[in-house]
Legacy VTK file of the C-alpha trace (Angstrom):
# vtk DataFile Version 3.0
C-alpha trace
ASCII
DATASET POLYDATA
POINTS 430 float
0.044 -0.045 -0.027
1.272 3.480 -0.798
2.217 5.660 2.068
-0.463 8.176 2.824
1.176 11.696 2.949
0.853 13.639 6.173
-0.166 17.284 6.097
3.538 18.293 6.396
4.878 15.861 3.841
5.262 18.425 1.057
5.977 22.128 1.484
6.285 24.551 -1.290
8.973 27.344 -1.199
6.953 30.604 -0.992
10.007 32.785 -1.621
10.861 30.755 -4.731
7.289 31.079 -5.999
7.245 34.799 -5.498
10.623 35.168 -7.245
9.220 33.342 -10.267
6.201 35.554 -10.317
8.324 38.703 -10.167
10.598 37.289 -12.958
7.698 36.491 -15.474
6.070 39.842 -14.619
8.939 41.672 -16.317
7.801 40.604 -19.693
5.089 43.065 -20.624
4.630 44.545 -17.199
4.173 48.141 -16.585
5.043 50.304 -13.476
1.377 50.668 -12.559
0.922 46.909 -12.160
-0.469 46.471 -15.653
0.397 43.645 -17.996
0.194 43.594 -21.730
1.457 40.322 -22.968
-0.688 39.525 -26.002
-0.448 35.962 -27.354
2.592 35.294 -29.570
3.866 38.880 -29.211
7.486 39.584 -28.580
6.671 39.846 -24.906
4.917 36.592 -24.873
7.924 35.058 -26.711
10.312 36.424 -23.980
8.127 34.945 -21.284
8.035 31.599 -22.958
11.862 31.657 -23.385
12.196 32.343 -19.585
9.745 29.486 -18.909
11.610 27.064 -21.190
14.898 28.091 -19.496
13.383 27.331 -16.073
12.302 23.982 -17.348
15.796 23.030 -18.545
17.414 24.309 -15.285
15.088 22.302 -13.139
15.094 18.973 -14.917
11.764 19.402 -16.843
11.845 18.291 -20.454
10.601 21.168 -22.668
8.108 20.403 -25.445
6.068 22.527 -27.904
3.237 21.248 -30.088
2.072 22.479 -33.473
-0.253 25.227 -32.139
2.545 26.518 -29.809
1.374 25.013 -26.588
4.384 24.875 -24.273
5.000 21.991 -21.900
7.519 20.864 -19.313
7.469 17.174 -18.487
8.794 15.384 -15.387
8.872 11.568 -15.731
8.806 10.202 -12.185
6.907 6.952 -12.815
7.825 5.615 -16.216
6.339 5.779 -19.711
3.207 3.773 -19.033
2.086 5.594 -15.876
-0.692 8.098 -15.764
0.140 11.693 -16.532
-1.199 14.649 -14.545
-1.039 17.997 -16.327
-1.034 21.251 -14.377
-0.921 24.821 -15.662
-2.735 27.729 -17.190
-1.438 30.518 -19.657
1.101 33.331 -19.886
-0.749 35.521 -22.447
-2.724 38.567 -21.032
-5.373 41.025 -21.990
-4.175 44.450 -23.236
-3.710 46.610 -20.089
-4.629 43.682 -18.023
-3.268 42.334 -14.787
-0.302 40.133 -13.842
-1.828 37.225 -12.027
-4.573 36.012 -14.583
-3.018 32.832 -16.054
0.555 33.474 -15.019
-0.077 32.352 -11.406
-1.314 29.087 -12.617
1.768 28.369 -14.763
4.197 29.452 -11.986
2.335 27.554 -9.294
2.369 24.474 -11.375
6.206 24.674 -11.657
6.591 25.181 -7.931
4.125 22.486 -6.804
5.564 19.809 -9.095
9.110 20.630 -8.016
8.065 20.475 -4.348
6.311 17.073 -4.919
9.409 15.643 -6.730
11.673 16.765 -3.822
9.287 15.371 -1.151
9.106 11.972 -2.838
12.966 11.888 -3.269
13.497 12.721 0.371
11.248 9.830 1.529
12.502 7.389 -1.026
9.152 6.940 -2.667
8.339 6.261 -6.306
5.577 8.286 -7.856
2.537 6.692 -9.308
2.176 9.501 -11.928
4.262 11.608 -14.240
3.656 15.399 -14.342
3.462 17.997 -17.003
3.312 21.808 -16.770
1.169 23.445 -19.475
1.302 26.990 -20.879
-1.621 27.300 -23.358
-1.502 29.386 -26.469
-3.927 32.313 -26.760
-6.193 31.544 -23.867
-7.313 35.232 -23.577
-8.539 35.631 -27.201
-7.429 39.295 -27.115
-5.217 39.066 -30.204
-6.573 36.065 -32.016
-10.154 34.798 -31.786
-11.521 32.623 -30.439
-10.197 32.372 -26.922
-8.963 29.064 -25.532
-7.409 28.453 -29.006
-4.443 26.349 -28.062
-6.271 24.184 -25.475
-9.086 23.699 -27.996
-6.814 22.364 -30.684
-5.185 20.127 -28.080
-8.493 18.705 -27.009
-9.590 18.085 -30.560
-12.347 20.789 -30.398
-10.750 22.901 -33.115
-8.861 21.918 -36.257
-5.134 22.724 -36.305
-5.123 24.118 -39.846
-8.090 26.344 -39.064
-6.541 27.599 -35.842
-3.193 28.407 -37.570
-5.069 30.526 -40.127
-6.722 32.866 -37.424
-5.562 36.507 -37.998
-5.268 39.453 -35.648
-6.354 43.044 -36.402
-3.106 43.669 -38.384
-3.750 40.666 -40.598
-1.027 38.465 -39.048
-1.924 34.716 -38.890
-1.259 32.487 -35.930
1.330 30.465 -37.823
3.166 33.662 -38.868
3.166 34.840 -35.231
4.439 31.486 -34.011
7.356 31.627 -36.515
8.125 35.179 -35.551
8.815 34.227 -31.898
10.371 30.780 -32.619
7.483 28.548 -31.348
6.453 26.552 -34.351
6.511 23.212 -32.439
6.682 19.668 -33.647
6.117 17.625 -30.477
3.097 15.407 -30.101
1.870 15.581 -26.553
-0.798 13.038 -25.426
-3.903 13.900 -23.579
-3.273 13.635 -19.779
-5.202 11.515 -17.353
-6.173 14.673 -15.408
-5.735 18.454 -15.737
-5.604 20.912 -12.841
-5.509 24.649 -13.101
-4.995 27.247 -10.394
-6.325 30.714 -10.962
-7.313 33.932 -9.235
-11.111 33.833 -8.698
-11.949 36.814 -10.897
-14.862 37.510 -8.622
-15.560 38.791 -5.145
-16.992 35.656 -3.384
-13.920 34.302 -1.665
-12.713 37.655 -0.309
-16.269 38.682 0.689
-16.774 35.416 2.688
-13.241 35.318 4.065
-12.368 32.027 2.310
-8.849 31.290 1.240
-9.605 28.711 -1.418
-12.254 27.676 -3.831
-13.039 25.055 -6.394
-14.993 25.835 -9.577
-17.421 22.903 -9.749
-19.439 24.292 -12.677
-18.704 26.339 -15.703
-21.017 28.488 -17.629
-21.582 28.216 -21.353
-20.894 31.107 -23.719
-22.288 32.080 -27.170
-19.959 34.465 -28.909
-20.909 36.382 -32.185
-18.773 38.539 -34.406
-21.381 40.678 -36.171
-21.076 43.466 -38.733
-23.571 46.246 -39.397
-23.130 47.482 -42.932
-24.228 51.055 -43.804
-23.028 53.813 -46.187
-20.170 56.192 -45.606
-21.190 59.903 -45.833
-20.241 63.350 -44.560
-21.604 64.088 -41.039
-22.215 67.715 -41.973
-24.396 68.045 -45.136
-25.881 64.570 -45.226
-29.515 64.944 -44.049
-30.272 62.812 -40.969
-33.090 60.985 -42.659
-30.758 59.804 -45.422
-27.966 58.454 -43.282
-27.287 54.800 -43.072
-25.292 54.762 -39.931
-23.742 51.398 -39.034
-22.630 52.571 -35.599
-26.149 53.754 -34.686
-27.374 50.113 -35.330
-24.697 48.899 -32.938
-25.837 51.323 -30.282
-29.441 50.061 -30.548
-28.296 46.452 -30.284
-25.965 47.059 -27.304
-28.762 48.760 -25.361
-31.174 45.890 -26.169
-28.594 43.268 -24.972
-28.293 45.078 -21.636
-31.948 45.496 -21.179
-32.524 41.737 -21.866
-30.453 40.765 -18.763
-33.269 42.032 -16.509
-35.569 39.194 -17.642
-33.136 36.534 -16.291
-31.986 37.730 -12.919
-28.427 36.551 -12.182
-28.475 33.787 -14.718
-27.422 35.755 -17.857
-24.506 38.013 -18.638
-24.311 39.954 -21.921
-21.577 42.246 -23.278
-20.053 43.849 -26.346
-16.411 44.077 -25.301
-14.949 45.186 -28.704
-16.212 47.436 -31.391
-14.435 48.094 -34.706
-15.773 51.137 -36.656
-14.922 52.000 -40.117
-13.637 54.548 -41.354
-13.581 55.762 -37.667
-13.273 59.381 -38.563
-15.054 62.187 -36.508
-16.773 63.730 -39.486
-17.774 60.639 -41.376
-20.945 58.541 -40.913
-19.604 55.011 -40.250
-20.100 52.441 -42.932
-19.139 49.449 -40.926
-19.448 48.544 -37.238
-18.134 45.118 -36.097
-19.351 44.007 -32.692
-17.888 41.196 -30.546
-20.920 39.978 -28.668
-20.977 37.541 -25.700
-23.923 35.835 -24.000
-23.029 33.722 -20.940
-25.211 31.447 -18.778
-24.962 28.337 -16.703
-28.310 27.194 -18.072
-28.422 25.886 -21.606
-32.076 26.750 -22.104
-31.385 30.385 -21.163
-28.475 30.581 -23.444
-30.465 29.209 -26.317
-33.318 31.657 -25.665
-30.950 34.544 -25.359
-29.327 33.742 -28.726
-32.789 33.615 -30.426
-33.577 36.971 -28.853
-30.206 38.304 -30.030
-31.079 37.494 -33.570
-34.360 39.307 -33.230
-32.505 42.351 -31.844
-30.037 42.308 -34.701
-32.789 42.409 -37.254
-34.654 45.184 -35.423
-31.495 47.349 -34.947
-30.587 46.982 -38.684
-34.019 47.888 -39.787
-34.227 50.920 -37.390
-30.866 52.333 -38.629
-31.441 51.500 -42.335
-28.452 49.205 -42.607
-27.635 45.524 -43.319
-26.284 42.933 -40.954
-23.820 40.082 -41.403
-22.869 37.328 -38.871
-19.123 36.682 -39.585
-18.381 34.172 -36.847
-20.043 32.190 -34.114
-18.287 30.440 -31.244
-20.274 28.170 -28.918
-19.024 26.746 -25.664
-21.492 24.647 -23.691
-22.009 24.737 -19.972
-20.873 21.857 -17.869
-19.392 20.487 -14.654
-15.890 19.878 -13.387
-14.814 16.344 -12.679
-16.374 15.237 -9.325
-13.330 13.177 -8.450
-11.020 16.156 -8.706
-13.493 18.163 -6.602
-13.188 15.560 -3.952
-9.430 15.508 -4.109
-9.483 19.369 -3.718
-11.648 18.854 -0.631
-9.138 16.380 0.748
-6.187 18.714 0.131
-8.110 21.640 1.487
-8.927 19.873 4.660
-5.086 19.111 5.144
-4.676 22.902 5.161
-7.669 23.646 7.288
-9.434 25.322 4.352
-12.252 23.362 2.727
-12.853 24.692 -0.807
-15.739 27.047 -1.365
-17.698 25.616 -4.354
-17.898 28.209 -7.083
-19.157 28.734 -10.712
-16.751 29.985 -13.219
-18.496 32.348 -15.610
-15.216 33.228 -17.539
-13.582 30.698 -19.677
-10.423 28.685 -18.729
-8.298 26.120 -20.553
-9.578 23.457 -18.077
-12.923 23.812 -19.786
-11.364 22.650 -23.081
-9.575 19.821 -21.355
-12.799 18.754 -19.562
-14.083 17.339 -22.885
-11.218 14.748 -22.976
-10.116 14.137 -19.363
-10.997 14.946 -15.706
-10.349 18.637 -15.250
-10.797 21.293 -12.599
-10.047 25.004 -11.871
-8.959 25.925 -8.286
-9.301 29.538 -7.120
-7.577 31.901 -4.737
-9.040 35.294 -3.685
-8.295 38.426 -5.791
-8.700 41.925 -4.305
-12.261 43.333 -4.828
-12.820 40.516 -7.374
-10.943 42.493 -10.048
-9.494 40.769 -13.068
-8.442 42.108 -16.568
-7.294 45.397 -15.071
-3.990 46.726 -13.783
-5.340 46.660 -10.174
-5.744 42.839 -10.408
-4.023 41.521 -7.205
-3.616 38.310 -5.159
-1.698 38.625 -1.958
1.637 36.708 -1.682
0.025 34.657 1.155
-2.980 33.669 -0.932
-0.680 32.853 -3.916
1.385 30.534 -1.743
-1.541 29.043 0.011
-3.237 28.004 -3.301
0.060 26.601 -4.569
0.384 24.614 -1.260
-3.124 23.061 -1.771
-2.238 22.294 -5.318
0.984 20.557 -4.198
-1.011 18.487 -1.750
-3.429 17.446 -4.399
-0.465 16.319 -6.570
1.186 14.448 -3.741
-1.973 12.484 -3.184
-2.093 11.609 -6.880
1.646 10.737 -6.756
1.085 8.364 -3.783
-2.292 6.926 -4.642
-2.375 7.188 -8.429
-5.721 7.756 -10.206
-7.467 5.943 -7.319
-7.137 9.314 -5.554
-10.008 10.441 -7.882
-12.191 7.778 -6.442
-13.535 6.819 -9.901
-10.469 5.420 -11.533
-10.027 8.698 -13.314
-11.937 7.602 -16.377
-12.665 10.217 -19.100
-16.267 11.378 -18.979
LINES 1 431
430 0 1 2 3 4 5 6 7 8 9 10 11 12 13 14 15 16 17 18 19 20 21 22 23 24 25 26 27 28 29 30 31 32 33 34 35 36 37 38 39 40 41 42 43 44 45 46 47 48 49 50 51 52 53 54 55 56 57 58 59 60 61 62 63 64 65 66 67 68 69 70 71 72 73 74 75 76 77 78 79 80 81 82 83 84 85 86 87 88 89 90 91 92 93 94 95 96 97 98 99 100 101 102 103 104 105 106 107 108 109 110 111 112 113 114 115 116 117 118 119 120 121 122 123 124 125 126 127 128 129 130 131 132 133 134 135 136 137 138 139 140 141 142 143 144 145 146 147 148 149 150 151 152 153 154 155 156 157 158 159 160 161 162 163 164 165 166 167 168 169 170 171 172 173 174 175 176 177 178 179 180 181 182 183 184 185 186 187 188 189 190 191 192 193 194 195 196 197 198 199 200 201 202 203 204 205 206 207 208 209 210 211 212 213 214 215 216 217 218 219 220 221 222 223 224 225 226 227 228 229 230 231 232 233 234 235 236 237 238 239 240 241 242 243 244 245 246 247 248 249 250 251 252 253 254 255 256 257 258 259 260 261 262 263 264 265 266 267 268 269 270 271 272 273 274 275 276 277 278 279 280 281 282 283 284 285 286 287 288 289 290 291 292 293 294 295 296 297 298 299 300 301 302 303 304 305 306 307 308 309 310 311 312 313 314 315 316 317 318 319 320 321 322 323 324 325 326 327 328 329 330 331 332 333 334 335 336 337 338 339 340 341 342 343 344 345 346 347 348 349 350 351 352 353 354 355 356 357 358 359 360 361 362 363 364 365 366 367 368 369 370 371 372 373 374 375 376 377 378 379 380 381 382 383 384 385 386 387 388 389 390 391 392 393 394 395 396 397 398 399 400 401 402 403 404 405 406 407 408 409 410 411 412 413 414 415 416 417 418 419 420 421 422 423 424 425 426 427 428 429
């Protein structure tokens, strides 16, 4: 029988963790706490180089697959043993924060290193191998859709299609990968489980004084890229009645989407987070307005109904403004649940640290949602100040960063000593 680890059998090095966070924050970080490290940018390339260097210096085998996902593998149990993957992403939003994504990658490095050291000190052989993952274009800020790298990895998006996605300057993903030297060739198999540590991105943990959470359910998302097409004209002499203003139609639709939320209480979120206007001149009636629309809900029926209403709103806004409309892309992500065995494992590890996890919903997307389609997956959460994310004031205290990493390490040690039996279900893919 494998030895059951005691609460003190693995200990992370908090100073080392914080040093790594400081180091990776140099790449794209601003003096005000902001972070602009867009996917496959020069800043992202530098951060990836730093991570790859850390892998080599610490005995992790670096790998990069065809979509540029970056991995660091530690073989502790042999080639036929289960593999546990841990990680998140290093890309950020423009003018975003330093902890979203990056904490999960750095915590994975520290937790696996601590578990490896603990097993070596006690002369134990691991039941699992471990891999750190840094996923390509999680944020979707530069290339759409979001979760691009993990979606390709999980077989939910075709590689050729993903490599052809272009940013606002017309640069394709494959061109951006080549520019920073991350056109990979490695084939990395689907793991037997995936664990991601993240800041909450909401106020619940801080408000309730909880140190640790587990996302047990994830909301679905319906994302449209929609264009209203009008006619360019001079804003001075063109009579108001004769204008075909694409931006006006966008305004009508944005207001309708906001008003719709009132019909669903807390169960629906809507947004237009990006608007591209052409020709975008102060004295020209816009001929084109492209909206990046999101509908989010944990209830599939609500999401379906909201999409039907969105289409009605699009037609009404176009007619009211006297313009045409064109749906250019639709991205659908269904709602679902995280793996119950990993939830129970988080509960065991939390109990070892006197902090049972607070069950949470994740409304935002995470790479673990992509992985959940092909293996057991979960997202763990630590508090962030005022619930802020995607903003320079995004912040998690050093103590909370270390605590979340410690719980993560305890989960990994349970897997190392018990294997997939630690999940209570054999760890089978759902």
